[in-house]
N, C-alpha and C positions, 0 to 999 in steps of 0.2 A: 506492501502498498503505499502510495506515494501523499504525507501526513499534508507538505502544502499545500498541492492542488483538491485537500481535500475538504465537499459541500456539506457546510454542517449540517446544514438539516435534513443529508440524512442520517445523520444522528439523533434529533428531535424522528423524520418517521420510524426508525429504530427501536427506540424508548414508547412510543407509543407504541407500536405495530410489540411487543414484546409482551407492555402491561395486553392491551384491549385481544390480539390473540385472534387477533381480524381485523384487516385491508381498507374493511370499507369503511366499521367508528373510528378507524386510524385517520386515518383519511380526516374525513367529521371533523374525530379531532385538530386535525392542521389548519381546518381549514383548505380541505383541498378533494380537489377529483378525483374518482376513483386510477381509472386511470394513466393523472401525473402521479398518482402514490405509485403505481403501480409501475409503471413509468422508472419514479424514484427508486427504485427498491432494485430496479431489475443496473444501473450504479455504484449500488453500494454496495450487489453485490460483484464485479463487474472488477471495485476500489480494493472490499474487501477478498479480492482469487477465490471470493468457492459461495457457496451458494448457503445461507442465513438464517434459511425456511421454507417449508415440503409443504407443497398446500393435500390438504384431505380434504374427506368428508365433512370435517368440525369446526376447521377453519386450517389456520395457518402454524405449522407444526414448529418453534425454533430447535433447529440443533446442537448437540455438544455446543463449536466453539461459538456462539448464538447468548448461547448459558452461561456461561465461560465471558462476555463479553459483557453485558451489560447489567452487574453492579456498577462494577466500572465507567460506564455511561453517562445512566443515567445518576452514578456521586455530582458526576461534571459535570453536566447541565445543571445542573440541584444548583453546583461550584457557581456559574458559569451567572444563569439566573434570577441567584441568589444575590450577583453580585450587580450586574446590571440595570437587575429591576427588582429591588425585594418585593414583597408584599409589603404593603403593612399590615397590623395585626392590633386586634381593638379588645380585650378582648371580656368588651361587655358585649361584643355584637352581637353573639347565641352556638359560633360561627365553630368557633377548633376545635376539636375534639384530639386529644394524647391517651396513646398506651401508653403506657406504665410495666415493664416485668418486675415481680419481686415478690418477695417470703411475706406469709401471711401476719410473719411479726413485723414486716419493715413496713409492714400497710396499716400491720394498727399502728406503730407507733409513729410514719411519717401521715396519713393520708388526716386523721381528726385537727391536728395547728397550718398542716397545709389550705384545709376545705375553710377555719378560720382566717385565713389570711386573703380565699378567696373572694369570705363572703365578705369580710368588710370592703377588698377593695370592690364589691360589688362585680368577679369578678364571673361570667354569661359562659362560660367551656367546664365543657366535660373533659371527663375524669377516668379513663376505660382503663379494671386495672387486671393483665391475663401472668395466670400459672406462675409460676417459675420454676422448670422442669432440667433446671442444666444449676451448677458450678456454671459457665462460659455459658454464657448469652450473644456473645456475634455474631452469630450465625443467624439465629432470629432478627437484629442489626442491620445485619446484611442484604438479606437476604426483607428492606420494610415490615416485617411484622410487627416488629415493635418501633415505638420513636426512644423509650430513653431506658438502659436497663439497672433499679439501680439490688446491693448486692454486691459479699464477700466472695469476690470471683478475683483471685491472687492467682491461678496459668493466664489468665487473659488478661490480665493485669499487669500479669512480668513479662508475656507475652508485644503488650501494644508498649511499657515500654521499650523493645527492643529494636520492634519495626520505627522505632523517633517516630520523627516528623513524617515519613514514605506510607507513614500507619492509616486506613478506612475508619479505622475508628478512634473516638477523641477519650480522657477521661479525667475528671475531677475526682477528687476525697470531699466525701461532705465528714466520714467521722471516724473515730477505735470504741473497739470497746475487745470483752475481752470470753475467753471459754472457763465455763463454771459446770464442776458440777451438782443437777438437778435432783434432789431427794420428797417422798412426800416429810410432813408430819408424823415422823411415829416408825421409822422404815429402824430397822433396829439396826445400824447405821450412824445415825442421828447423832446419838452424842454425847460421838469425841472426835474425833482428831480421821481426817478417813485418813488415810495412807494406802502406798504403789498398791500391799499385797491387799488387801481389802482387796481395794477401787476392782480389782485384776480379775477378784475370781465371784465379783458381785456378779449379777443377770444386767445387761444392759439393749436400752428405748436409743435406737442411731432413727435424727432424721433426717431424709436420703430424696433431694430432689428428683434423681435423673428412680433412683429406688440400691443400687450399689450396695449394696452390704454394705462400706466399710465409706470410711471418712478420713476425718483432719485427724482426730483425734485417735485416731485405726493406723493411721501416718502416724502422724506423733510416737504410741508407744510399741513403732514396729526399731523402732529409730533407735528403743533404750531397751532393745531383746523383751519383748512382751505382748500379750495380744489380754484379746473381751473376748466378752463371749456376746451377741450381740444376742437378743432374743426376739426383737423382736423392727421394723423396721417402717415407718409411717414416712410422709412427707409437704408435711404439714404440725409448724411449734404449737398451734393450741392443741391438734394433740397429742406430742409427746407430754402439754400440763398435762394433760389431762387424763393418760393416760395413765403419769406418774404419780399423781396427788392418792390412783386406786388400786397403788401394784410396790410392787420392792423393787423395779427394774428404775435401775442410773440410767438418767441425760443430761448430754450434754446439751446448752444452751449457749447463747454471745448473751449473756450482764446487765445490758438494756435486753433483752431480748422475755428474759421472765417474770417481770409485770405487760407484757402485751400479752399472754396469756391464757392471761385471766382467773390463774388458777393464785398467785403469788403467795394468796392468804392464806394456803395453804402446805406451802412446797416454801423444802427448806434448800438453800445455799451455798454449798461446799470448794472450799477451793481448791483441785484439778491435783492430784502428790505429784508432776510433770510437769512440762510448762508443751506450751502447743502456739506463742507468738499469739501476737493484736491479729485481735480480725480489726483491716479495713472495709468499712463502709464504703464502696463506690457506685458513680453515677457513668454507666457508658451510654453514649448516644456515636454513629455515622455520621464521619464530615462529614456529607452530603444534607447536614443536620444541626452542624455550628456554627453560621450566620443567621438560621431560617430563627425572622426575631418570634417569634409565637413561641420556638424550641428555647430563646435563651431565654423568656421569662417567666420561662416556670421552672428550668432548674435552677437561676438565682434564685427562685421563692425558694422551693428542694433546699437550696444549699443553707437560706436563712432556717426555713422548720427548721434542719435536723440542726443549724448548731447552737 
């Protein structure tokens, strides 16, 4: 491809065709006639050196090359659009919808103060909380399935730091917490200092968004040559808190989440007898949303309430 002579309008057609799956709808979005769109698509295929779409009975099917190109093209077009013709943002017009992915306890911590801020500012935006199913939300953000991810994502953040300014994602620190051991009041271990042997001998409850039977605690134990027995794995902190109040299972939660379980008055918090490091809660978002006025507005308010 000779990029110097490439018509950038072809990339706009490519983006709309990927989004719509129909040349007719893509042409309508761009105020083009269908013959003009068909001719532009041929020019795009010639410029790339291969077909990016295949006609099927249900529309235009993208090739593997098109699927690989789309995230980069979409992000580049969004950056250009925001730089050259930023859309005005008015939080009071009732149009903005923000999709955030986070754990249940994170939402319980951040949403009440965030909504209080929105109410004071008379903002009429809609916030949708999507379930967090992984410690690595990068694909959700890159595929535009969520606008913002909030949580403890150590591997993802480490990868973004290593990529530097060339990354397709951005991140911002919100707050730090720490892991603590949580048990019911009246637990056999409640009345004494929790030792490493006592901890490893007990039965455990693990919170795992992905359903995997190991987490950061198991990794920390493995580093010192120890292990625990996980009896139950759940995907919500609220569920973990409820189960811990009614069983002798131990669970580990970020300290700030204990209150968010709704069962803090029935639970005891103990220091863990080994080091798990800090829990750094971060916001992650796609580079294409970096300069978006509405997204910046929301991130600023999340930073404020998290602080």
